[in-house]
Structure formats: C-alpha cells, structure tokens
N, C-alpha and C positions, 0 to 999 in steps of 0.2 A: 190108542185107537188102532184097530187093525186096518190093513190095506183095504179090505173089502168095505169096511164101514166108511173109509174116506171116499171110496168110489161111489157108494150109495149116496152119501151126503152130497157129493158134487153133482151126481145125476139129478137128485131132487132139486138142487139149486138151479140147475140148467133148465129143468122142466118149468119151474116157476118163471124164469126169465124169458124162455121162449114163448110162453103163453102171453106175457106182457107185451112182447115186441110184435107178436103176430097180428094184433089188432091195430097197430099203428098205421093207418091207411091214409095219412094226410101228409106224406113227405114231399109231395110235389109243391113247388113254389106257386103262389097264387097267380092268376092271370094278370098280365101287365095292364096297368090303368091307362086308358086312352084319353081321359079328360085332362084339360090343362088347368093349372092353378098356380098361384104364387108359391114358390118353394117354402116349405116350413121345416125348421130344425127343432127336434126335441132333444133335450139333455136327459139321458137315462143313466141312472147310477145303480150299481149292483153291490152285493156283499161278497161276490166271488173275488178271491185274491188274484191280482195280475200274475202272469207267469204260469198259471195252472191251465191244464188242457181245457177245462170247462169254461174258463173266461173266454178263450179264443174260439173253441169249437161250438159253444152253446150261446153265450151272451153276445159275442161279436157276430156270430153267424146270424142270430136273430135280427140284429140291427141291420146287417148287410142285406138280408132277405127282404126286409121291409123297404129299405132304400131302393133296392133294385126293382122290386115289383111295382113301385110307384113312379118309376122313371126319374127318381131323384126329387119328386115333388114333396115327399116326406122323408127327411134325412134323420136317422137316429144316431146321435152322437153319444158314444159310450164313455162312461166315467167309472173309475176304480173306487173301491170302498174308501170313504172319508174324503174324497177329492173335492166334493162340494159341501156335503153335510155328513154328520156322523151316521153310522149304520142304523142306530135306533131312532134317528130323527127323520128318516126318509118319508114316513107317512105324513107328518105335519108339514114337512118341506114341500111335498107334492101338493098337499091341500092348499097351501099358500101360494104356489106357483114358483117357489125357489127352485124346485126341480119340476121338470115336465113329466117325467115318468120314472118308474123304478122296476127293476127285476130283482126280486128279493124273496124273503121267507115269511109266510104268514104268522108264524109263532111269535114274532116280535110284537104283534099287536093284540094278542088275545086279551090282555088286560084292558085295552081300550075298545076293542071290537070282539066280543066273545065268539061271534060267528066265524072269525078268522081261524079258529081251531078246527072247524069243519072243512075249511078250505085246505088247511095243512094236512088233515087226515087223522082219524082216531085209531088208536091201537087196536089190532085184532079185528079190523073191519074189512078193508079192501085187501084182496090177495092177488089182484092183477090190475094192469092199467085199464083194461076194458071195464072192469067193475067200477073203478073210480070215475071214468068218463060217463058211464051209464048213470051213476048217481048225480053227477054234476050237470050233464047236458040233457039226458033223456028224461030224468025225473024232475029236473028243474032246480036243483039245489043252488046252482050258480046264480040264477036269477035272484034268489033270496039274499045270497051273499053280496051281490052287487047293490041291492037295496041298503044293506047295512053299511057298506063302505061309502055309499053315496052321501050319507049323513055327514061324512068327514070331508066331502068335497072331492072325492076321487072315484074314478071308474075302474073297476076290476075288469081287465080284459079277459083273463082266464087263468086257470092253473097250468103249471108245467110240471109233469111228473119227473121226479129226480131220483129215482131208485128207491130202495127200501130204507128202513131204520134197523141197522144191524148192531147188536150188542156185542162188544168185546169185553172180556173179563179175565181175571186171574184164576177164577175157579169156574167149573162148568155149571150150567143151569140145565138140568134135565127134568127135574120134578118141581112141584110147587114148593116143597120144603127147602129147596136150594135157594129160593128167593129170600128166605128169612134172614134179616139183618144185613143183607148184601148192600153195601154202600155203592149206589149207582149214580153217576153224574147224568142228570136228565133235567128237563125243563117242562113248563107249562102243564097241559092236561096229562101228558105222559107221566109226569111225576106223581100226579094224583092216582093214576091207575096202578103204577108199580108199587106205590105205598100200600094200596089195598091188597096187593099180593104178598105183603110182608117185607118188601125191600125198604131201604133207608135212602131216599133221594137226597142228593147233595147238589147244590148249585155251584158250578165252577165255570169261569170264563173260558172261552175257547183257547186263548193263548196260554192258559195255565193248566190245560188238561193233561198234557204229557207229564209234567212234574207231579200233578196230583195223583196220577196212576203210579208213577215211579216211586213216590214217597209213601204211598198207602193212604193218602187222604180219601181216595175212592178206590173201590175194587173193580169197577166196571164203568164203561161209558159208551155212548153212541154219538157218532158224528156222521150222519147220513148213512150211506150203504157201506159195503165192505171197502170199496175204493176210497170212500171218504175217510174212513178210519185209518186206512193204510197211508193216506196222504198226511195224516197227523202222526204217523209213526207209532200207532198203537201196537203194531206187531213186535215192537221192541220192549214193551212193558206189560203185555198181556199174553196169555197162553191159549185162550179159547175164543172162538167165534161161535155165537149162539145162532142156531137156525131152527125154524124159519125166522125171517125178519119179523120184527114186532108189528109192522104193517108194511104192505107193498101195494102201491107206491106211497111215499109221502110227497107233498107238492110244494113247489115254489109258486110264485105268482108274478104277474105283470099288472101294474096299475098306472093310471094316467090322471093328471090333473083334470078335473071335470070340465073346466072351461076349454082346455086344449082339446079334449075329446069332442066336445060339442061343436067345436069350430071345424072339425073334419067333415068332409063329404061322406056320404054313405059308401062310396066306392073305396075310399081310403080306410074307413072303419072296417070294411070287409077284409081288406088286405091284412090289417093288423090282427084282427081276430083269427084269420086263417093261419097267419105266420106263427102266432103263439100256439095254436093247437098243433100245428105241424111240428113244432119244436119238442113236444112231448114224445113223438115217435123217434125223432133224432136222438134225444137225450137218453131215452130208455135203451135204445140199441147200443149206444156208446157206453152207457153205464154197465150193461150186461157184459160187454167185453172186458171192461176195466175191473168189474167185480170178480169174474171168473179168473182173470189173470192174477188179481190180488189174492184170491183164495188159494190158488196154486202156490204162490210165493209164501203165503202164511204157513202152509203145511210143509212144503218141500225145502224152503230156504230158512225158515225160522223155527221149525219143529213144533208149530202150533197144531191144535186139533179143532175139529168141528163138533160141537155138542148139540145134539138134536133134542129139542124140548118135546116132552110127551104131549099127546093130544089133550090130556086132562089139564095141562098148564095153559094151553091155548084156549080151551073152553072157559077156564076161570078168568083168564085175561079178557076174554070177550065180554063176560058178564060184568067184570069190573069196569071195563071201558064204557059199556052202555049205561052203567049206574052213574058214572061221571057225566056222561052226556045228559042224563036226566036231571042231574043237579044243575048243570049250566042252563038247561032249558027252563028251569024254574026261575033262575036269576035273570034270564033274558028271553022272556016268552015271545016277544015280537019277532025276533029273528032266529035265535038258537032253538026256541021252542018248535018252530015250524021245521027247522032243519033236523032236529032230533026226532020228530015224528016221522019225517021222511026217511031218516036213517033206520029207524025201527022197521019201517016197511021194506026197505032195501034188505035188511038182515033176514027178515022172514022170507022174502022172495028168493034169496040166494041160499036158504036153508041153513043159515048160520045161527039162527035163534029158534 
C-alpha cells in the first residue's frame, strides 16, 4: 500500500471517530444527591481483565462516578472477571441476586434473550455513536430491550458504546469475492451475517485466539475495535486491518438485579442512568485515541496495511444483516420483532436502505 493510501485510510478512520465523539455531550458528572438514605453497596462484576486501561479508566471510573455523585449513599464495589461468578453466568447470578449488577457484553445472552443482539448492535447498521443513541433513546429501542431483560429479573440501565468491530486478517478483504471461504473467528448474529457473505465462521475462545491465528485455524478475527485486537497481539499474526469497521459502535451494557433497582429512590436511579450514558462519551473518546495509536503502530512498527472494503461489500453486508434481523424477528416477535421493525425504520430514515 502506498503512503498516500495509508494517509487516506487514516483520515477516513479519524473522520468516523471524530463524528462519534462529537455527539458525546453527557460527560459532566450528575448533580450530587441531597437526600439522605441508608448507604447501599452493589457488587458489580465485569468481563474486562484487570490491569487493562479500560478496567481502570472505564469500569472503575463508572463505579467511582456513581459513588461520588450519590455522596456515598450508593457504593459500587468493582469485581474482576470470575471473582464472584463465571463470565457467562453473570445474567443468571444477577437475576438471583448473587450479583447486584454487571458491566458486560450483550452478545453473551443472545441465546437466552434474542433482543440482546440489538443492544449489542447489528453489523453494517450504526456508523456513529449518535446513530446508536438515536435508535436506543429517541426511537425507544432501549425500552423494548428493558422489557425483554425484565423477564429475567434484571433492569438494563443502558448501553455503553465501546468502539467498533474491527476485522484483522492475514489476507485483505476489499471485494465481496474476498470473503469466499475466509475462516473468520466470530460469534452470534455476526457469524450468521458473515456466512451469508461467503465466509466460514469459526468459534474460538478468546484465550485461544492468538494461537488459532498463528496456526491457521482461522484466517481472521475480531476482538472489539483496533485497540482491542492490538491488546490481543493480533498485529503479530495478521497483516491487514479491514476498514471501515463492521459496525460502529458496538455496545456493552450495564444491568442490575431488579429488586436492587426497584429499591433505589428516583434520585439515585437518575444518577445511575446518567453515569452510564456519560460513560459512552468517555469510552468513545478514549477508544478513538487508542485506536488511532494502534493503527499507527500496526502500519509503522509491524508493517501492516489497511484494506478498505468497497461500498458494494458494505451494501451486501447491510442486506445480509437485515435479513438476519428479520429471521430473529420471526423467532422472537414479542421483542425482536418490534426492535427489527424499528431498525428497518431507522435504516430508511438514515438512507441506508
């Protein structure tokens, strides 16, 4: 790839990121609560590994923000992955009250709660944080998602945008034909979409991903955005970053045991809701910095290249993604059906369909 192409790719990436950050207008801490109450402590577990910047700068910061804004009336006690329950058990643990709350990833529950796939984000739909928040908050998708989770005894506070879904691979993907037979480590609804494009999805646990790429079990993988893939050392076993991201952003989530949530006063609920939404702005800004830095290292330190996918690929991915949305709508008409109809309206409104 020529120097000019690298520059153009980087500029395109920055344009996307700056658009996402520009709308994050909720960075200020919520107003301090004046009402007095008996102090409450919630144990909140995440899937973020300890020692990572996002454990301290995002997860711990959210906990501190809530504790401070409530004058210590609601204390969020942070817990590392597996410290109380296994990562895949957080939903049931929270519904039973073993955990009070979780900061986690909706894709874990799509088999139990199909609507969680909409909370996570569908490929080739959102292209900015503002678009995601418009769908969730202004159109009302989050209200439907909360209904679906409530059946499991938990309250979804809200999504937290966590960057895009970036594909790292050994070969470039620029055309639709490039997907044919490409062994891609992916999960959930994304696997169904990529399979429709001709790829060969492979399920590999996160801890085995590096070796799977190294030994050729898979040819490509995604682990969050560019910085997420770099944190897994994908730059050592791949040669290409595909752009644009498969979706931007993809979401994390915060949910709370329903009894714990209902026991809060309206003032404290407002603090928690506002703190979660503010974290989207904080996270997307930090992710942008980490992603741009990661892209520069991938190109300059590791000799990698950026492969720009053609518009025709994105159009086909969008069609495949909405076809999968429609399939899930038929399987889960009560929740996913309503969300799917709303997403079609969103896609028409934004000119993507």
